[in-house]
SEFIPA-889801 format. One record per atom (N, C-alpha, C, O, CB): x, y, z; atom name. Coordinates in steps of 0.02 Angstrom, whole numbers. Glycine has a CB too. Example, Ala and Ser with C-alpha at 12.3 -4.5 7.8 and 13.67 -1.06 7.14 Angstrom:
<atoms>
+--------+--------+--------+------+
!     px !     py !     pz ! miro !
+--------+--------+--------+------+
!    660 !   -284 !    390 !    N !
!    615 !   -225 !    390 !   CA !
!    660 !   -165 !    390 !    C !
!    712 !   -166 !    423 !    O !
!    565 !   -224 !    452 !   CB !
!    642 !   -112 !    354 !    N !
!    684 !    -53 !    357 !   CA !
!    645 !      2 !    394 !    C !
!    670 !     57 !    402 !    O !
!    704 !    -30 !    286 !   CB !
+--------+--------+--------+------+
</atoms>
This chain:
<atoms>
+--------+--------+--------+------+
!     px !     py !     pz ! miro !
+--------+--------+--------+------+
!   2707 !   2264 !   2917 !    N !
!   2764 !   2310 !   2921 !   CA !
!   2772 !   2344 !   2852 !    C !
!   2774 !   2310 !   2801 !    O !
!   2830 !   2272 !   2942 !   CB !
!   2778 !   2411 !   2852 !    N !
!   2787 !   2444 !   2788 !   CA !
!   2859 !   2434 !   2764 !    C !
!   2902 !   2411 !   2801 !    O !
!   2771 !   2520 !   2794 !   CB !
!   2871 !   2452 !   2701 !    N !
!   2936 !   2438 !   2670 !   CA !
!   2993 !   2475 !   2705 !    C !
!   3046 !   2445 !   2716 !    O !
!   2934 !   2456 !   2597 !   CB !
!   2984 !   2537 !   2722 !    N !
!   3037 !   2575 !   2756 !   CA !
!   3056 !   2540 !   2822 !    C !
!   3115 !   2535 !   2838 !    O !
!   3015 !   2648 !   2770 !   CB !
!   3007 !   2517 !   2859 !    N !
!   3020 !   2482 !   2922 !   CA !
!   3055 !   2416 !   2909 !    C !
!   3100 !   2397 !   2947 !    O !
!   2954 !   2470 !   2961 !   CB !
!   3036 !   2382 !   2857 !    N !
!   3069 !   2318 !   2839 !   CA !
!   3142 !   2330 !   2820 !    C !
!   3186 !   2291 !   2840 !    O !
!   3032 !   2284 !   2781 !   CB !
!   3156 !   2382 !   2782 !    N !
!   3225 !   2399 !   2763 !   CA !
!   3265 !   2413 !   2826 !    C !
!   3320 !   2386 !   2835 !    O !
!   3227 !   2460 !   2715 !   CB !
!   3239 !   2455 !   2870 !    N !
!   3274 !   2472 !   2933 !   CA !
!   3287 !   2409 !   2974 !    C !
!   3341 !   2400 !   3003 !    O !
!   3233 !   2523 !   2974 !   CB !
!   3237 !   2366 !   2978 !    N !
!   3243 !   2304 !   3016 !   CA !
!   3299 !   2259 !   2988 !    C !
!   3338 !   2231 !   3026 !    O !
!   3177 !   2266 !   3015 !   CB !
!   3302 !   2254 !   2923 !    N !
!   3353 !   2211 !   2891 !   CA !
!   3423 !   2240 !   2897 !    C !
!   3472 !   2203 !   2893 !    O !
!   3336 !   2200 !   2818 !   CB !
!   3428 !   2305 !   2906 !    N !
!   3494 !   2337 !   2913 !   CA !
!   3520 !   2335 !   2986 !    C !
!   3578 !   2351 !   2998 !    O !
!   3490 !   2409 !   2890 !   CB !
!   3478 !   2315 !   3033 !    N !
!   3498 !   2312 !   3103 !   CA !
!   3561 !   2270 !   3116 !    C !
!   3602 !   2290 !   3158 !    O !
!   3442 !   2284 !   3144 !   CB !
!   3572 !   2214 !   3082 !    N !
!   3634 !   2175 !   3094 !   CA !
!   3698 !   2214 !   3079 !    C !
!   3752 !   2195 !   3102 !    O !
!   3633 !   2113 !   3052 !   CB !
!   3692 !   2269 !   3040 !    N !
!   3751 !   2311 !   3026 !   CA !
!   3765 !   2359 !   3084 !    C !
!   3814 !   2396 !   3082 !    O !
!   3740 !   2351 !   2961 !   CB !
!   3724 !   2357 !   3135 !    N !
!   3732 !   2398 !   3195 !   CA !
!   3739 !   2473 !   3180 !    C !
!   3787 !   2505 !   3202 !    O !
!   3794 !   2374 !   3233 !   CB !
!   3691 !   2501 !   3142 !    N !
!   3698 !   2571 !   3123 !   CA !
!   3695 !   2618 !   3183 !    C !
!   3653 !   2612 !   3227 !    O !
!   3643 !   2589 !   3074 !   CB !
!   3741 !   2666 !   3183 !    N !
!   3741 !   2720 !   3232 !   CA !
!   3697 !   2777 !   3207 !    C !
!   3666 !   2813 !   3246 !    O !
!   3813 !   2745 !   3246 !   CB !
!   3694 !   2784 !   3141 !    N !
!   3651 !   2833 !   3108 !   CA !
!   3622 !   2798 !   3047 !    C !
!   3656 !   2759 !   3014 !    O !
!   3689 !   2899 !   3089 !   CB !
!   3559 !   2814 !   3032 !    N !
!   3527 !   2785 !   2973 !   CA !
!   3474 !   2834 !   2948 !    C !
!   3427 !   2850 !   2984 !    O !
!   3496 !   2716 !   2988 !   CB !
!   3483 !   2858 !   2887 !    N !
!   3434 !   2902 !   2856 !   CA !
!   3410 !   2866 !   2793 !    C !
!   3450 !   2847 !   2751 !    O !
!   3463 !   2973 !   2839 !   CB !
!   3345 !   2858 !   2787 !    N !
!   3316 !   2822 !   2731 !   CA !
!   3262 !   2866 !   2701 !    C !
!   3215 !   2887 !   2735 !    O !
!   3287 !   2753 !   2753 !   CB !
!   3267 !   2879 !   2636 !    N !
!   3220 !   2922 !   2601 !   CA !
!   3192 !   2888 !   2540 !    C !
!   3230 !   2862 !   2499 !    O !
!   3254 !   2988 !   2582 !   CB !
!   3126 !   2886 !   2535 !    N !
!   3093 !   2859 !   2476 !   CA !
!   3090 !   2915 !   2424 !    C !
!   3053 !   2964 !   2432 !    O !
!   3021 !   2831 !   2493 !   CB !
!   3128 !   2907 !   2371 !    N !
!   3131 !   2957 !   2317 !   CA !
!   3092 !   2935 !   2256 !    C !
!   3102 !   2963 !   2201 !    O !
!   3203 !   2972 !   2298 !   CB !
!   3049 !   2886 !   2263 !    N !
!   3014 !   2857 !   2207 !   CA !
!   2975 !   2908 !   2166 !    C !
!   2976 !   2906 !   2105 !    O !
!   2967 !   2803 !   2231 !   CB !
!   2941 !   2953 !   2200 !    N !
!   2898 !   3001 !   2164 !   CA !
!   2938 !   3044 !   2114 !    C !
!   2911 !   3063 !   2062 !    O !
!   2861 !   3045 !   2213 !   CB !
!   3000 !   3058 !   2130 !    N !
!   3040 !   3098 !   2083 !   CA !
!   3063 !   3057 !   2023 !    C !
!   3095 !   3084 !   1977 !    O !
!   3101 !   3127 !   2120 !   CB !
!   3048 !   2993 !   2023 !    N !
!   3066 !   2949 !   1967 !   CA !
!   3004 !   2926 !   1928 !    C !
!   3008 !   2879 !   1889 !    O !
!   3104 !   2888 !   1992 !   CB !
!   2948 !   2960 !   1938 !    N !
!   2887 !   2943 !   1902 !   CA !
!   2902 !   2943 !   1827 !    C !
!   2931 !   2991 !   1801 !    O !
!   2829 !   2993 !   1919 !   CB !
!   2881 !   2890 !   1793 !    N !
!   2892 !   2885 !   1721 !   CA !
!   2957 !   2851 !   1703 !    C !
!   2968 !   2834 !   1644 !    O !
!   2891 !   2953 !   1690 !   CB !
!   3001 !   2839 !   1751 !    N !
!   3064 !   2805 !   1738 !   CA !
!   3055 !   2730 !   1748 !    C !
!   3006 !   2707 !   1775 !    O !
!   3120 !   2832 !   1786 !   CB !
!   3104 !   2693 !   1724 !    N !
!   3104 !   2620 !   1731 !   CA !
!   3099 !   2602 !   1805 !    C !
!   3132 !   2632 !   1847 !    O !
!   3166 !   2589 !   1699 !   CB !
!   3059 !   2552 !   1819 !    N !
!   3054 !   2526 !   1886 !   CA !
!   3006 !   2563 !   1931 !    C !
!   2991 !   2538 !   1986 !    O !
!   3120 !   2528 !   1917 !   CB !
!   2980 !   2620 !   1910 !    N !
!   2933 !   2658 !   1952 !   CA !
!   2866 !   2621 !   1955 !    C !
!   2842 !   2595 !   1905 !    O !
!   2923 !   2730 !   1925 !   CB !
!   2837 !   2620 !   2015 !    N !
!   2769 !   2594 !   2024 !   CA !
!   2730 !   2643 !   2067 !    C !
!   2757 !   2674 !   2113 !    O !
!   2770 !   2523 !   2057 !   CB !
!   2667 !   2651 !   2051 !    N !
!   2624 !   2693 !   2093 !   CA !
!   2627 !   2669 !   2165 !    C !
!   2627 !   2608 !   2178 !    O !
!   2551 !   2693 !   2067 !   CB !
!   2628 !   2714 !   2211 !    N !
!   2631 !   2697 !   2281 !   CA !
!   2701 !   2701 !   2310 !    C !
!   2709 !   2698 !   2371 !    O !
!   2604 !   2628 !   2291 !   CB !
!   2752 !   2709 !   2268 !    N !
!   2820 !   2718 !   2292 !   CA !
!   2854 !   2654 !   2313 !    C !
!   2830 !   2599 !   2298 !    O !
!   2820 !   2765 !   2349 !   CB !
!   2909 !   2662 !   2348 !    N !
!   2947 !   2605 !   2373 !   CA !
!   2995 !   2574 !   2323 !    C !
!   3022 !   2520 !   2336 !    O !
!   2900 !   2553 !   2395 !   CB !
!   3006 !   2608 !   2267 !    N !
!   3050 !   2579 !   2216 !   CA !
!   3119 !   2612 !   2214 !    C !
!   3169 !   2578 !   2199 !    O !
!   3018 !   2586 !   2148 !   CB !
!   3124 !   2675 !   2230 !    N !
!   3187 !   2713 !   2226 !   CA !
!   3202 !   2743 !   2295 !    C !
!   3162 !   2782 !   2322 !    O !
!   3183 !   2769 !   2171 !   CB !
!   3259 !   2725 !   2323 !    N !
!   3277 !   2745 !   2391 !   CA !
!   3346 !   2777 !   2394 !    C !
!   3389 !   2764 !   2352 !    O !
!   3274 !   2685 !   2438 !   CB !
!   3356 !   2819 !   2445 !    N !
!   3421 !   2847 !   2462 !   CA !
!   3435 !   2827 !   2534 !    C !
!   3394 !   2838 !   2579 !    O !
!   3423 !   2926 !   2452 !   CB !
!   3495 !   2799 !   2546 !    N !
!   3514 !   2775 !   2612 !   CA !
!   3580 !   2807 !   2632 !    C !
!   3629 !   2805 !   2594 !    O !
!   3520 !   2698 !   2613 !   CB !
!   3582 !   2836 !   2691 !    N !
!   3644 !   2859 !   2722 !   CA !
!   3650 !   2820 !   2787 !    C !
!   3606 !   2824 !   2830 !    O !
!   3645 !   2938 !   2734 !   CB !
!   3705 !   2784 !   2795 !    N !
!   3713 !   2740 !   2853 !   CA !
!   3784 !   2746 !   2880 !    C !
!   3832 !   2747 !   2842 !    O !
!   3696 !   2667 !   2835 !   CB !
!   3789 !   2749 !   2945 !    N !
!   3854 !   2750 !   2980 !   CA !
!   3856 !   2688 !   3024 !    C !
!   3811 !   2677 !   3065 !    O !
!   3864 !   2816 !   3022 !   CB !
!   3908 !   2648 !   3015 !    N !
!   3913 !   2585 !   3052 !   CA !
!   3986 !   2570 !   3068 !    C !
!   4030 !   2578 !   3025 !    O !
!   3882 !   2528 !   3014 !   CB !
!   4000 !   2547 !   3128 !    N !
!   4068 !   2525 !   3144 !   CA !
!   4089 !   2464 !   3103 !    C !
!   4149 !   2451 !   3095 !    O !
!   4074 !   2509 !   3218 !   CB !
!   4041 !   2428 !   3076 !    N !
!   4056 !   2370 !   3034 !   CA !
!   4089 !   2390 !   2968 !    C !
!   4119 !   2348 !   2935 !    O !
!   3992 !   2330 !   3021 !   CB !
!   4085 !   2454 !   2949 !    N !
!   4114 !   2477 !   2887 !   CA !
!   4188 !   2497 !   2894 !    C !
!   4221 !   2508 !   2844 !    O !
!   4075 !   2536 !   2861 !   CB !
!   4212 !   2500 !   2955 !    N !
!   4282 !   2520 !   2966 !   CA !
!   4329 !   2473 !   2929 !    C !
!   4325 !   2411 !   2935 !    O !
!   4299 !   2520 !   3042 !   CB !
!   4375 !   2502 !   2890 !    N !
!   4424 !   2463 !   2853 !   CA !
!   4398 !   2430 !   2791 !    C !
!   4435 !   2394 !   2757 !    O !
!   4452 !   2411 !   2897 !   CB !
!   4334 !   2440 !   2774 !    N !
!   4304 !   2410 !   2715 !   CA !
!   4304 !   2460 !   2657 !    C !
!   4296 !   2520 !   2667 !    O !
!   4232 !   2386 !   2730 !   CB !
!   4311 !   2434 !   2596 !    N !
!   4307 !   2477 !   2537 !   CA !
!   4234 !   2497 !   2525 !    C !
!   4188 !   2468 !   2555 !    O !
!   4335 !   2439 !   2474 !   CB !
!   4224 !   2546 !   2482 !    N !
!   4156 !   2567 !   2465 !   CA !
!   4117 !   2508 !   2436 !    C !
!   4059 !   2497 !   2454 !    O !
!   4158 !   2626 !   2415 !   CB !
!   4149 !   2470 !   2392 !    N !
!   4115 !   2413 !   2361 !   CA !
!   4096 !   2362 !   2415 !    C !
!   4040 !   2335 !   2413 !    O !
!   4161 !   2380 !   2308 !   CB !
!   4141 !   2347 !   2461 !    N !
!   4126 !   2299 !   2514 !   CA !
!   4068 !   2324 !   2558 !    C !
!   4025 !   2284 !   2578 !    O !
!   4188 !   2287 !   2558 !   CB !
!   4065 !   2388 !   2571 !    N !
!   4011 !   2416 !   2612 !   CA !
!   3944 !   2408 !   2576 !    C !
!   3894 !   2389 !   2606 !    O !
!   4025 !   2490 !   2627 !   CB !
!   3944 !   2424 !   2512 !    N !
!   3882 !   2417 !   2473 !   CA !
!   3860 !   2344 !   2471 !    C !
!   3801 !   2329 !   2477 !    O !
!   3892 !   2443 !   2401 !   CB !
!   3908 !   2298 !   2464 !    N !
!   3891 !   2227 !   2464 !   CA !
!   3860 !   2207 !   2531 !    C !
!   3813 !   2167 !   2533 !    O !
!   3953 !   2184 !   2450 !   CB !
!   3885 !   2234 !   2586 !    N !
!   3858 !   2219 !   2652 !   CA !
!   3785 !   2243 !   2656 !    C !
!   3742 !   2207 !   2684 !    O !
!   3900 !   2253 !   2707 !   CB !
!   3771 !   2302 !   2629 !    N !
!   3703 !   2328 !   2629 !   CA !
!   3658 !   2284 !   2586 !    C !
!   3604 !   2264 !   2607 !    O !
!   3701 !   2401 !   2604 !   CB !
!   3682 !   2268 !   2525 !    N !
!   3642 !   2225 !   2480 !   CA !
!   3627 !   2157 !   2512 !    C !
!   3572 !   2131 !   2506 !    O !
!   3678 !   2216 !   2413 !   CB !
!   3677 !   2129 !   2544 !    N !
!   3668 !   2064 !   2576 !   CA !
!   3616 !   2069 !   2632 !    C !
!   3574 !   2024 !   2640 !    O !
!   3735 !   2038 !   2604 !   CB !
!   3620 !   2122 !   2671 !    N !
!   3572 !   2131 !   2726 !   CA !
!   3501 !   2138 !   2699 !    C !
!   3453 !   2114 !   2730 !    O !
!   3590 !   2192 !   2767 !   CB !
!   3493 !   2172 !   2643 !    N !
!   3426 !   2183 !   2614 !   CA !
!   3400 !   2122 !   2578 !    C !
!   3339 !   2114 !   2570 !    O !
!   3427 !   2242 !   2567 !   CB !
!   3445 !   2079 !   2555 !    N !
!   3425 !   2016 !   2524 !   CA !
!   3377 !   2024 !   2465 !    C !
!   3390 !   2064 !   2420 !    O !
!   3393 !   1972 !   2574 !   CB !
!   3323 !   1987 !   2466 !    N !
!   3277 !   1985 !   2409 !   CA !
!   3239 !   2051 !   2399 !    C !
!   3206 !   2059 !   2347 !    O !
!   3228 !   1930 !   2419 !   CB !
!   3241 !   2097 !   2446 !    N !
!   3209 !   2162 !   2435 !   CA !
!   3242 !   2199 !   2377 !    C !
!   3210 !   2241 !   2345 !    O !
!   3213 !   2206 !   2499 !   CB !
!   3306 !   2183 !   2363 !    N !
!   3341 !   2216 !   2308 !   CA !
!   3316 !   2191 !   2240 !    C !
!   3326 !   2225 !   2189 !    O !
!   3416 !   2204 !   2314 !   CB !
!   3284 !   2134 !   2238 !    N !
!   3255 !   2109 !   2175 !   CA !
!   3186 !   2138 !   2165 !    C !
!   3167 !   2157 !   2109 !    O !
!   3252 !   2032 !   2175 !   CB !
!   3148 !   2142 !   2219 !    N !
!   3080 !   2167 !   2217 !   CA !
!   3060 !   2181 !   2289 !    C !
!   3064 !   2135 !   2330 !    O !
!   3031 !   2117 !   2181 !   CB !
!   3039 !   2238 !   2307 !    N !
!   3014 !   2294 !   2268 !   CA !
!   3065 !   2349 !   2253 !    C !
!   3050 !   2394 !   2214 !    O !
!   2957 !   2324 !   2302 !   CB !
!   3125 !   2346 !   2282 !    N !
!   3174 !   2399 !   2271 !   CA !
!   3202 !   2395 !   2200 !    C !
!   3228 !   2342 !   2180 !    O !
!   3230 !   2396 !   2323 !   CB !
!   3197 !   2450 !   2164 !    N !
!   3225 !   2454 !   2096 !   CA !
!   3293 !   2489 !   2098 !    C !
!   3339 !   2469 !   2061 !    O !
!   3177 !   2491 !   2049 !   CB !
!   3300 !   2540 !   2140 !    N !
!   3362 !   2579 !   2143 !   CA !
!   3375 !   2600 !   2215 !    C !
!   3330 !   2618 !   2252 !    O !
!   3358 !   2641 !   2096 !   CB !
!   3440 !   2597 !   2233 !    N !
!   3460 !   2617 !   2300 !   CA !
!   3525 !   2655 !   2296 !    C !
!   3577 !   2628 !   2277 !    O !
!   3467 !   2555 !   2347 !   CB !
!   3523 !   2719 !   2314 !    N !
!   3584 !   2761 !   2317 !   CA !
!   3610 !   2756 !   2389 !    C !
!   3574 !   2771 !   2436 !    O !
!   3569 !   2836 !   2297 !   CB !
!   3673 !   2735 !   2396 !    N !
!   3700 !   2721 !   2462 !   CA !
!   3759 !   2766 !   2478 !    C !
!   3805 !   2774 !   2438 !    O !
!   3722 !   2648 !   2467 !   CB !
!   3758 !   2796 !   2537 !    N !
!   3816 !   2827 !   2567 !   CA !
!   3829 !   2789 !   2632 !    C !
!   3789 !   2791 !   2678 !    O !
!   3805 !   2905 !   2581 !   CB !
!   3884 !   2753 !   2634 !    N !
!   3900 !   2710 !   2691 !   CA !
!   3967 !   2731 !   2720 !    C !
!   4018 !   2729 !   2685 !    O !
!   3902 !   2634 !   2670 !   CB !
!   3967 !   2751 !   2783 !    N !
!   4028 !   2775 !   2815 !   CA !
!   4040 !   2740 !   2882 !    C !
!   3993 !   2716 !   2914 !    O !
!   4024 !   2851 !   2827 !   CB !
!   4103 !   2737 !   2900 !    N !
!   4122 !   2714 !   2967 !   CA !
!   4118 !   2775 !   3013 !    C !
!   4123 !   2832 !   2989 !    O !
!   4194 !   2682 !   2967 !   CB !
!   4110 !   2765 !   3078 !    N !
!   4103 !   2822 !   3124 !   CA !
!   4159 !   2873 !   3120 !    C !
!   4146 !   2933 !   3123 !    O !
!   4099 !   2796 !   3195 !   CB !
!   4221 !   2850 !   3112 !    N !
!   4277 !   2897 !   3110 !   CA !
!   4276 !   2941 !   3048 !    C !
!   4310 !   2992 !   3046 !    O !
!   4342 !   2859 !   3113 !   CB !
!   4238 !   2922 !   2997 !    N !
!   4233 !   2962 !   2936 !   CA !
!   4181 !   3017 !   2942 !    C !
!   4176 !   3059 !   2897 !    O !
!   4216 !   2917 !   2877 !   CB !
!   4143 !   3018 !   2995 !    N !
!   4090 !   3068 !   3003 !   CA !
!   4110 !   3125 !   3049 !    C !
!   4074 !   3175 !   3054 !    O !
!   4028 !   3036 !   3029 !   CB !
!   4166 !   3119 !   3081 !    N !
!   4188 !   3171 !   3128 !   CA !
!   4195 !   3238 !   3092 !    C !
!   4230 !   3243 !   3042 !    O !
!   4256 !   3151 !   3161 !   CB !
!   4160 !   3289 !   3118 !    N !
!   4164 !   3355 !   3089 !   CA !
!   4118 !   3365 !   3029 !    C !
!   4117 !   3420 !   3001 !    O !
!   4233 !   3369 !   3069 !   CB !
!   4080 !   3313 !   3009 !    N !
!   4034 !   3320 !   2952 !   CA !
!   3963 !   3324 !   2979 !    C !
!   3940 !   3278 !   3014 !    O !
!   4042 !   3260 !   2903 !   CB !
!   3929 !   3376 !   2963 !    N !
!   3859 !   3384 !   2983 !   CA !
!   3819 !   3405 !   2924 !    C !
!   3758 !   3414 !   2930 !    O !
!   3852 !   3434 !   3040 !   CB !
+--------+--------+--------+------+
</atoms>
């Protein structure tokens, strides 16, 4: 299983209604944590009913917990946008 598929698989317990995952590693070439082949720097946009009533910090913690040891290696950086479904109404 490739890393993007593993990330998506680990986020399934959050019951995402929408999930956009982008490997931005190449734009960080030469920066700390970059490795040839990518998979080090990611951008995640996720919508989940599990985020309802949770603070931004709590939502990020939920994502980090779901990803577990992937956050130590190979993921070096993860930019997260985490919203509850009611926060996406009218946003496209």
